[in-house]
C-alpha positions in Angstrom: 0.0 0.0 0.0 1.2 3.5 -0.9 1.3 6.0 2.0 0.0 9.4 1.1 -1.6 10.6 4.4 1.5 12.7 5.3 2.1 13.9 1.7 0.9 17.3 0.3 -1.0 17.2 -3.0 0.6 19.3 -5.8 -2.9 20.1 -7.2 -6.4 19.8 -5.9 -9.7 20.0 -7.7 -13.4 19.8 -6.6 -13.4 16.0 -6.7 -9.8 14.8 -6.4 -6.3 15.5 -5.0 -3.2 14.9 -7.1 0.0 13.6 -5.5 3.4 12.8 -6.9 3.9 9.0 -6.5 6.3 8.7 -3.6 8.1 5.8 -5.3 8.1 7.1 -8.9 8.3 10.9 -9.5 7.2 10.4 -13.1 3.7 9.4 -12.0 0.7 11.1 -10.5 -1.8 9.6 -8.0 -5.3 11.0 -8.1 -7.4 10.3 -4.9 -11.0 11.3 -4.4 -11.8 13.6 -1.5 -12.8 11.7 1.6 -16.6 11.5 1.9 -17.2 13.2 -1.4 -19.2 10.5 -3.1 -21.8 10.5 -0.3 -22.1 14.2 -0.6 -22.5 14.1 -4.3 -25.2 11.5 -4.1 -27.0 13.4 -1.4 -27.4 16.4 -3.7 -28.5 14.5 -6.8 -32.3 14.3 -7.7 -34.0 11.1 -6.7 -33.8 9.4 -10.1 -30.0 9.7 -10.2 -29.8 8.3 -6.7 -30.9 5.0 -8.2 -27.6 4.7 -10.0 -24.8 2.8 -8.3 -22.3 4.7 -6.1 -19.5 3.7 -8.5 -21.1 5.7 -11.3 -20.2 8.9 -9.5 -16.6 7.8 -8.8 -14.2 9.9 -11.0 -11.4 7.3 -10.7 -13.6 4.5 -12.0 -15.0 6.8 -14.8 -11.4 7.6 -15.7 -10.6 3.9 -15.9 -13.6 3.5 -18.3 -12.6 6.5 -20.4 -9.1 5.0 -21.0 -10.8 2.0 -22.4 -12.5 3.9 -25.3 -12.1 2.6 -28.8 -9.8 5.4 -30.0 -7.1 4.4 -27.4 -7.1 0.7 -28.3 -4.5 1.0 -31.1 -0.7 0.8 -31.5 -0.6 4.3 -32.9 2.1 6.2 -30.8 0.5 9.5 -31.8 -2.4 8.7 -29.6 -0.3 9.6 -26.6 1.2 12.8 -28.0 -1.5 14.9 -26.2 -2.7 12.5 -23.5 -1.2 11.4 -20.2 -0.9 7.6 -20.0 -2.9 5.7 -17.5 -1.3 2.8 -15.4 -4.3 1.5 -13.5 -5.7 1.7 -9.9 -3.5 1.5 -6.8 -4.3 1.2 -3.2 -3.2 4.0 -0.8 -3.8 4.8 2.9 -6.3 7.5 2.0 -8.2 5.5 -0.6 -7.9 4.1 -4.1 -5.9 6.2 -6.5 -5.9 6.4 -10.3 -2.2 6.3 -11.4 -1.3 8.3 -14.5 1.7 9.8 -16.2 2.9 13.0 -14.5 3.7 15.5 -17.3 6.8 17.4 -16.5 9.2 19.9 -18.0 12.6 18.9 -16.7 12.1 18.6 -12.9 9.1 20.9 -12.8 5.5 19.7 -13.1 4.0 21.2 -16.3 1.9 24.3 -15.9 -1.8 24.3 -16.9 -3.1 25.9 -20.0 -5.1 28.1 -17.7 -2.0 29.4 -15.9 -0.2 30.0 -19.2 -3.2 32.0 -20.6 -3.6 34.1 -17.5 0.1 34.9 -17.5 0.9 35.3 -21.2 -2.5 35.7 -22.9 -3.3 34.1 -26.3 0.2 34.2 -27.8 0.9 33.1 -31.3 2.8 30.0 -30.1 -0.1 28.9 -27.9 -2.5 29.4 -30.8 -0.4 27.0 -32.9 -0.4 24.5 -30.0 -4.2 24.8 -29.5 -4.7 24.2 -33.3 -2.4 21.2 -33.3 -4.2 19.7 -30.3 -7.6 20.2 -31.8 -6.5 18.6 -35.1 -5.3 15.6 -33.1 -8.7 15.4 -31.4 -10.5 15.4 -34.7 -8.1 13.0 -36.4 -8.2 10.4 -33.6 -11.7 11.1 -32.4 -10.6 11.2 -28.7 -13.8 11.5 -26.5 -13.4 14.0 -23.7 -15.6 15.9 -21.3 -15.5 19.7 -21.6 -11.9 20.6 -22.3 -11.3 23.0 -19.5 -7.9 24.9 -19.5 -7.1 23.7 -15.9 -7.3 20.1 -17.0 -4.8 20.6 -19.8 -1.1 21.1 -19.3 1.7 22.4 -21.5 4.7 20.1 -22.4 7.8 21.9 -23.6 10.2 20.2 -26.0 12.9 22.1 -27.9 10.9 25.3 -27.6 7.8 23.6 -29.0 4.6 23.7 -26.8 2.3 20.7 -26.8 -1.0 20.6 -25.0 -1.7 17.4 -23.0 -4.9 16.2 -21.4 -4.4 15.2 -17.7 -8.0 15.1 -16.7 -11.5 15.1 -18.2 -11.2 12.1 -20.6 -14.4 10.3 -21.5 -17.7 11.0 -23.2 -20.4 12.9 -21.3 -23.0 12.3 -24.0 -26.4 11.4 -22.3 -26.9 8.7 -25.0 -23.5 7.1 -25.7 -23.7 7.1 -29.5 -20.2 8.7 -29.9 -18.8 5.6 -28.3 -20.0 3.4 -31.1 -20.5 5.6 -34.2 -17.8 7.4 -36.1 -20.4 9.8 -37.4 -21.6 10.8 -33.9 -18.0 10.8 -32.6 -17.0 13.4 -35.1 -20.0 15.6 -34.2 -19.2 15.1 -30.5 -15.5 16.1 -30.9 -16.4 19.2 -32.9 -18.7 20.3 -30.2 -16.0 19.8 -27.5 -13.6 21.9 -29.6 -16.2 24.7 -30.0 -16.8 24.7 -26.2 -13.0 24.7 -25.6 -12.6 27.8 -27.7 -15.6 29.4 -25.9 -14.1 28.7 -22.5 -10.7 30.2 -23.5 -12.4 33.4 -24.7 -14.5 33.5 -21.5 -11.4 33.0 -19.3 -9.5 35.8 -21.0 -12.5 38.3 -21.1 -13.0 38.4 -17.4 -15.4 35.4 -17.0 -18.5 37.4 -17.4 -21.8 35.6 -18.1 -21.9 32.0 -19.1 -19.0 30.5 -21.1 -21.2 28.0 -22.9 
């Protein structure tokens, strides 16, 4: 069992804490906040409470997302913009989802959100965003909404690449994109449109609804 109770997370979201693996600094361990699942279920309408508790578990949903059809290939380009997933591992504060930790040298990669707030929409990041979105369309990677804080920037020889570290998986109510190329294309185009809308919203002062 991995001991994390005395470790400090390097990042923390609404649902999970992210730790550097104590035995492997190239990997990230994502652990759900204690008691969160019960709180989530408590706030859901009655008909959603009929679902199993596991259906609200972000780690289990991430495991399912990494099993999507687009990732079941030997194409190395699939991982150009996506952190690899290594499975579930037991820790002293709960089960963790173990993923690749994206770094630049010895530093954990900054988020796209952080970059945009510091530098704005530079020409180099515009190129990176375009390359990332072309990769999504070419490979039909199914994601939830592509929020800038769930994307990080990998630097290699002064080239910036955007990498997904959270938010993988379809959030379509009817899972047609999982089985149909036609619907997958429409779904991915919609995620890209929403990603651009979110970036504009972030940089314009976050007024109104970003959708």
